[in-house]
N, C-alpha and C positions, 0 to 999 in steps of 0.2 A: 401860815398852815403847813407849806412844803418843807422847812426846818424841823418841825414837829413830826411830819410823815418820817423824813430819813432817820431821825433817832427812833421812831417807832419800829423800823425795819431793823434796826440792831446797831446803827452807824451813831456812836456815839463820843461825847469828848474823851470819855477813858478806854475807848476802842471797841470793837466788834464784840457785841453781846454774845456767847456761848449759845445755841440752839434755836437762834434767832434767822431771818431770811437773810440779813448779812452774811452770817456764819456760812450758811448754805450757798450763796452765791460766791462768797470767797472759795469753798473748797473746789466748787464747780470749775471756777475760773483758774484756780492753781493746777488742777488736774489736765484742763485743758491747754495750759501752757507748760506742760511737762513739769510741774512741782513749785513755781513761784506764780504770784499775782502781779501783773506788767505794770507799770506807771502809766497811768492815763486811762486804764481800763475802767470799766463800771465801778469794781471793788475800792480801788484807790481813790477815784473821783468822789464816791460817797463818801467814805469814810474822810477824807478831807473836808468835805463840806459838813458832815456831822459834828466832827470835832470843834470846827470854827462857828458853825451856825450862819454858813453862808450861802444855802441854797438859792435863796431868792437874789441875794446880791450877784450870784453867778449867772442868772437868767433863765433858771430852772424854776418857773413858777407855776402856783396852781392852775394859772389860767392859758399855760402854755409856756414856748421858749421867747424870751425877750429878743427882740433885733438889735444887734450890734454888741451883745452879751459874749461874754466867754462861751455860753451854751450855744450859742449862734456860730460861733467860729469854730468848736467842737462839731457842730452838727454839719457845716459846711466841708470840715476836712473829710470826716466819716464818709459823706456822701459822694466825694471827689472820688477816696479810696476804691469805692464800692459800685463805682459805674452811674453815680447820677442818685442813688436811693440809701437811704439810711435802714442798715441791716437790723431785722429783730433779732432783740439779745446783745446788740452793741452798746455801745457807751450811752451814746444819745438818748435810745429808745430806753435803757433800762433806767437810766438816772431820772430822765423825766417821768416815767411811769410812777417811781418810786415818790418822788417830789410830789405828784399830785395825788399820792394816796392808795397808787397800785400795786399790785404784786406783793399784798399783804402790810403795806406802809399804813395803812388807815388803822385805828383803832376805835 
């Protein structure tokens, strides 16, 4: 289900769907970054997973983040960078929310 939720949000094998949650997230992230979408951020991470269908195998599952996975590594790095907590709206929280069907990922 997590791969389908990512696609439903607009992150697809053919790119980001216009007018979708994905396009809105990309626009917000580009504005916040001064015009570009940073590698490793929520948009690029989700687009990679949507294109490849690797959400679950990356550790972002419908039941949470899998230990020892790419997702847990990302979460650990992000928590360290933010003093011990994962920030709301960051890569980990955004990707996990959409993978679970939140933020408009479920239809």
